[in-house]
C-alpha positions in Angstrom: -152.9 -139.4 -11.0 -154.7 -141.9 -8.6 -154.3 -141.3 -5.0 -153.3 -145.3 -5.3 -150.7 -145.0 -7.9 -149.2 -141.9 -6.3 -148.4 -143.7 -2.8 -146.8 -146.8 -4.8 -144.8 -144.0 -6.6 -143.6 -142.1 -3.3 -143.1 -145.6 -1.5 -140.9 -147.0 -4.3 -138.9 -143.7 -4.3 -138.2 -143.6 -0.7 -137.0 -147.1 -0.6 -134.7 -146.3 -3.3 -133.4 -142.6 -2.6 -133.7 -142.6 0.9 -133.0 -146.2 2.2 -130.9 -147.5 -0.6 -132.9 -151.0 -1.1 -132.0 -151.9 -4.8 -134.6 -152.5 -7.3 -134.3 -156.0 -6.8 -135.2 -155.7 -3.3 -138.0 -153.3 -3.4 -139.3 -155.7 -6.2 -139.4 -158.6 -3.5 -140.7 -156.3 -0.7 -143.5 -155.0 -3.1 -144.5 -158.1 -4.4 -144.3 -156.7 -8.1 -142.0 -156.7 -10.6 -138.4 -155.3 -11.2 -139.1 -153.8 -14.5 -142.5 -151.8 -12.6 -140.2 -150.6 -10.2 -137.7 -148.9 -12.9 -141.2 -148.0 -14.3 -142.4 -146.0 -11.3 -138.8 -144.7 -10.4 -139.1 -143.0 -14.0 -142.5 -141.6 -13.3 -141.3 -140.0 -9.8 -138.7 -138.1 -11.8 -140.8 -137.1 -14.5 -143.4 -136.0 -12.0 -141.2 -134.2 -9.9 -141.8 -136.2 -7.1 -137.8 -136.8 -7.3 -135.6 -134.0 -7.9 -131.9 -135.4 -8.6 -128.9 -132.7 -8.2 -125.8 -133.1 -8.4 -123.1 -131.0 -6.1 -119.8 -130.9 -8.3 -117.2 -129.6 -5.8 -115.1 -128.9 -8.4 -117.1 -126.9 -10.7 -118.2 -124.7 -7.4 -114.5 -124.5 -6.8 -114.0 -123.1 -10.3 -116.7 -120.4 -10.0 -115.2 -119.0 -6.8 -111.8 -118.9 -8.1 -113.1 -116.9 -11.4 -115.1 -114.5 -9.2 -111.7 -113.7 -7.0 -109.6 -113.6 -10.0 -112.4 -110.8 -11.5 -113.0 -109.0 -8.2 -109.7 -108.2 -7.0 -107.9 -108.6 -10.6 -105.9 -111.5 -10.3 -103.8 -113.4 -12.7 -104.3 -116.5 -10.6 -106.0 -118.1 -7.4 -105.6 -121.3 -6.2 -107.9 -122.3 -3.3 -107.2 -124.8 -0.7 -110.1 -127.4 0.2 -109.8 -127.9 3.6 -112.5 -127.5 6.5 -109.7 -126.8 9.1 -110.5 -123.3 11.5 -107.1 -124.3 13.2 -104.8 -121.7 12.5 -101.9 -123.8 12.4 -103.7 -126.5 10.4 -104.6 -124.4 7.8 -101.3 -123.0 7.0 -100.2 -126.4 6.6 -102.3 -126.9 4.3 -101.3 -124.0 2.4 -97.9 -124.8 2.7 -98.4 -127.7 1.0 -101.0 -126.0 -1.9 -98.6 -123.6 -2.4 -95.0 -125.5 -2.3 -97.1 -127.8 -5.1 -98.0 -124.5 -7.0 -94.3 -122.7 -6.5 -93.0 -126.4 -8.1 -95.0 -126.1 -11.6 -93.9 -122.5 -11.9 -90.0 -122.3 -11.3 -87.9 -122.8 -14.0 -83.9 -121.9 -15.3 -82.7 -117.9 -14.6 -86.0 -117.5 -12.4 -85.0 -114.9 -9.4 -87.2 -115.9 -6.4 -87.6 -113.4 -3.3 -89.3 -114.8 -0.3 -90.4 -112.9 2.7 -90.0 -115.0 6.7 -93.1 -115.8 8.7 -94.6 -119.1 9.7 -96.9 -119.5 6.6 -94.0 -119.2 4.2 -91.5 -121.5 6.5 -94.5 -124.2 6.0 -94.5 -123.8 2.4 -90.3 -124.2 2.5 -90.6 -127.3 4.5 -92.9 -129.0 2.0 -91.1 -127.8 -1.2 -89.7 -131.0 -3.3 -85.9 -130.8 -4.7 -86.1 -129.8 -8.5 -83.2 -128.5 -10.0 -82.7 -125.8 -12.1 -80.4 -124.0 -13.9 -79.0 -119.9 -13.0 -81.9 -119.7 -10.3 -81.3 -117.6 -7.4 -83.2 -116.8 -4.0 -83.1 -113.9 -2.2 -84.7 -112.9 1.0 -87.2 -109.9 0.7 -87.3 -107.8 4.1 -85.1 -107.5 7.0 -85.7 -109.8 9.6 -85.9 -109.6 14.0 -83.2 -110.4 15.5 -84.9 -110.8 19.0 -88.3 -112.5 19.0 -89.8 -115.0 21.5 -91.6 -116.7 18.0 -89.2 -117.9 15.5 -89.4 -116.2 12.2 -87.5 -118.4 10.2 -86.1 -116.1 8.2 -82.5 -118.3 7.4 -84.3 -121.8 7.5 -86.7 -120.4 4.7 -83.6 -119.4 2.5 -81.8 -122.5 3.3 -84.6 -125.0 2.6 -85.5 -122.9 -1.2 -81.7 -123.2 -1.6 -81.8 -126.8 -1.4 -84.9 -127.5 -2.9 -83.7 -125.5 -6.4 -80.1 -126.6 -6.0 -79.2 -123.1 -6.2 -77.5 -119.7 -5.1 -79.2 -117.9 -2.1 -78.8 -114.4 -0.5 -80.0 -113.4 3.2 -80.7 -110.1 4.1 -79.1 -110.0 7.8 -80.7 -106.6 8.7 -83.3 -105.5 11.2 -86.6 -105.0 9.4 -86.8 -101.5 10.9 -84.2 -99.3 12.3 -84.7 -95.7 14.8 -83.6 -93.4 12.4 -84.0 -93.1 8.4 -80.3 -91.7 8.0 -79.6 -95.1 9.7 -81.5 -96.9 7.1 -79.6 -94.9 4.5 -76.5 -95.5 5.7 -77.2 -99.2 5.8 -78.5 -99.2 2.3 -75.6 -97.4 0.7 -73.2 -100.3 1.6 -72.2 -102.3 -1.7 -73.3 -105.4 -0.8 -76.4 -104.9 1.0 -77.4 -102.6 -2.0 -77.2 -105.1 -4.4 -79.4 -108.2 -2.6 -82.0 -105.2 -2.1 -81.8 -105.1 -5.9 -82.3 -108.6 -6.4 -85.5 -108.3 -4.1 -86.4 -105.6 -6.6 -85.5 -107.4 -9.8 -87.0 -110.9 -8.9 -90.0 -112.2 -11.2 -91.1 -114.1 -8.2 -92.2 -113.0 -4.8 -93.5 -115.4 -2.2 -94.9 -113.7 1.0 -97.8 -113.6 3.7 -99.5 -111.4 5.9 -99.1 -110.3 9.5 -101.7 -108.5 11.3 -101.0 -105.6 13.8 -102.4 -107.8 16.8 -100.0 -107.4 20.5 -98.6 -110.4 19.8 -97.1 -110.3 17.0 -94.0 -110.4 15.9 -92.9 -107.1 15.0 -95.1 -105.4 17.6 -93.4 -107.9 20.5 -89.7 -107.3 19.3 -89.8 -103.5 20.7 -89.2 -101.8 17.5 -91.4 -99.3 17.9 -92.6 -96.8 20.2 -95.9 -96.3 21.9 -96.8 -93.8 19.2 -95.9 -96.0 16.6 -97.7 -98.3 18.2 -101.1 -96.4 18.8 -101.0 -95.2 15.3 -100.0 -99.3 13.8 -103.2 -100.5 16.2 -105.8 -97.8 15.0 -105.2 -97.6 11.3 -103.6 -100.4 10.1 -105.2 -103.6 9.1 -101.9 -105.6 8.3 -98.4 -105.7 7.0 -96.4 -107.2 4.1 -92.3 -107.3 4.7 -92.5 -105.2 7.8 -94.5 -102.4 5.8 -98.3 -101.6 7.4 -101.2 -100.8 5.5 -104.8 -100.0 5.7 -108.4 -101.7 4.8 -107.6 -100.0 1.5 -103.8 -101.2 1.3 -102.9 -97.9 1.6 -99.4 -97.1 4.0 -100.7 -96.4 6.8 -97.8 -95.1 9.1 -95.7 -93.0 6.7 -92.7 -92.2 9.4 -92.2 -96.3 10.1 -92.2 -97.0 6.6 -89.5 -94.7 5.8 -87.5 -96.8 8.4 -88.2 -100.2 6.8 -85.4 -102.3 5.0 -86.8 -104.4 2.2 -88.9 -104.6 -0.7 -91.5 -101.5 -1.1 -94.7 -102.7 -1.5 -95.1 -101.2 -4.8 -92.7 -102.9 -6.5 -94.4 -106.8 -5.6 -97.4 -105.7 -7.8 -94.5 -105.3 -10.5 -93.6 -109.3 -10.7 -94.5 -111.4 -12.8 -95.8 -113.9 -10.0 -96.4 -111.7 -6.7 -97.7 -114.9 -4.6 -99.5 -114.0 -1.3 -100.2 -117.4 0.5 -102.6 -116.7 3.5 -105.6 -117.7 5.2 -108.2 -118.0 8.1 -110.4 -115.8 9.8 -107.9 -113.7 11.5 -106.3 -112.9 8.8 -109.1 -112.3 6.8 -109.0 -108.1 6.8 -105.2 -108.2 6.2 -105.6 -110.3 3.2 -108.6 -107.7 1.9 -106.3 -104.9 2.2 -104.0 -106.8 0.6 -105.7 -107.7 -2.6 -107.2 -103.8 -2.4 -103.7 -102.4 -2.7 -102.8 -105.3 -5.6 -100.0 -106.0 -3.9 -100.6 -109.7 -5.4 -101.6 -110.9 -8.3 -101.8 -114.7 -7.5 -103.4 -115.6 -4.2 -103.3 -118.6 -2.4 -105.8 -119.0 0.4 -108.3 -122.0 2.2 -111.8 -122.2 0.9 -113.6 -120.6 4.0 -111.7 -117.5 3.2 -112.5 -117.6 -0.3 -116.0 -117.3 0.5 -115.7 -114.5 2.8 -113.2 -112.4 0.6 -116.3 -112.8 -2.3 -119.0 -111.2 0.4 -116.3 -108.5 1.4 -117.8 -104.8 0.7 -121.3 -106.7 -0.5 
């Protein structure tokens, strides 16, 4: 191709694609006809001078979703398209997405079990009213009675009950007790045993993950001896329902686990919908450990965390 013609094609392409000139404006500027401009633009594409690529965020999200499902053996993955890195804002976005998902799937006769914490609370505040019949909401695990940080245990159950216009059951107990015999005595109570059994039988479970950092709710609640704290911080990457696990999802402080009141993590994996709602870089290892342990079959997370989960182990 002659240099003069090549220069003309490049000039037309730059005006049109980079400077947003219309074809009519280019024709006037270069003193040529509009069909000539159109022909030069076609030649720019045909010769490879101009390449047009369409980046479809929906398609990219679908690919990421399928990769996560395959890698971690999940039934469903919902990715919240957020560019936020602030953990509070991430929780709000996840809460909204998770609430919409829950509103879609909850139906008559469902037995819904929830954990407590700020992420699940964000979800609960965004639930829309959906009256259903014979549906029950129950708390999955014991709470924390003396904490500087609110756990929202009772508020979450109340909000779920209001949204689905249904019966609710709180578990008004500490998450962890000092001795296994105390736990056994508590769980032997007929009323407590009934609530724990409801949590075990629930077909839908909603929970998040905590991290074993110094300022976590559980570590600040004075439940643990110094030896317990050392074991937690040296072995654990996260906790679900006050049960601590390592990077492979294995329970890593057995003595502590035996004193914990609430659902066993193995029982979470048996739910029709075991929904983990969590995101943010600070929780990456905890989410990874939870998925390696197969405790969730539905994951709701943010886009950055989803991409990082794909890269784990690689």
